[in-house]
C-alpha positions as CSV (number, residue, x, y, z in Angstrom):
1,X,-28.4,-33.7,-80.1
2,X,-25.3,-35.8,-80.9
3,X,-23.3,-34.0,-78.2
4,X,-25.9,-35.0,-75.6
5,X,-25.8,-38.7,-76.7
6,X,-22.0,-38.7,-76.4
7,X,-22.2,-37.4,-72.9
8,X,-24.9,-39.9,-71.9
9,X,-23.0,-42.8,-73.3
10,X,-19.8,-41.7,-71.5
11,X,-21.7,-41.4,-68.2
12,X,-23.3,-44.9,-68.5
13,X,-20.0,-46.6,-69.4
14,X,-18.3,-44.9,-66.5
15,X,-21.1,-46.0,-64.2
16,X,-20.9,-49.6,-65.4
17,X,-17.1,-49.7,-64.9
18,X,-17.5,-48.2,-61.4
19,X,-20.2,-50.7,-60.5
20,X,-17.9,-53.5,-61.5
21,X,-15.0,-52.1,-59.5
22,X,-17.1,-51.7,-56.4
23,X,-19.0,-55.0,-57.0
24,X,-22.3,-53.1,-56.8
25,X,-25.6,-54.5,-57.7
26,X,-27.3,-51.2,-58.5
27,X,-26.2,-47.9,-59.9
28,X,-27.8,-44.5,-60.7
29,X,-26.8,-41.9,-63.2
30,X,-28.5,-38.5,-63.7
31,X,-27.9,-35.7,-66.2
32,X,-29.3,-32.2,-66.4
33,X,-29.1,-30.9,-70.0
34,X,-30.1,-27.4,-69.1
35,X,-33.2,-25.5,-70.1
36,X,-35.6,-28.1,-68.7
37,X,-34.8,-31.6,-70.1
38,X,-33.2,-34.1,-67.7
39,X,-32.5,-37.8,-67.6
40,X,-32.1,-40.4,-64.8
41,X,-31.2,-44.0,-65.2
42,X,-31.0,-46.9,-62.7
43,X,-28.9,-49.9,-63.7
44,X,-29.0,-53.4,-62.2
45,X,-25.9,-55.5,-62.7
46,X,-26.6,-59.1,-63.8
47,X,-24.9,-61.7,-61.8
48,X,-23.8,-64.9,-63.5
C-alpha cells in the first residue's frame, strides 16, 4: 500500500508543477494499479 501512495503523490506533485509551468487552470491525473483498482483526479488551480 505504501508503494502506491508514493507513486500517487509523485504523480500529483508532477501534475501541479506542470500546471504552474503551463499556466493551466485544470489538470487531470489517472493511475491504473493493476488487478482492477484505478484512480483518477481532476485538479483546479486556485488563482490569487
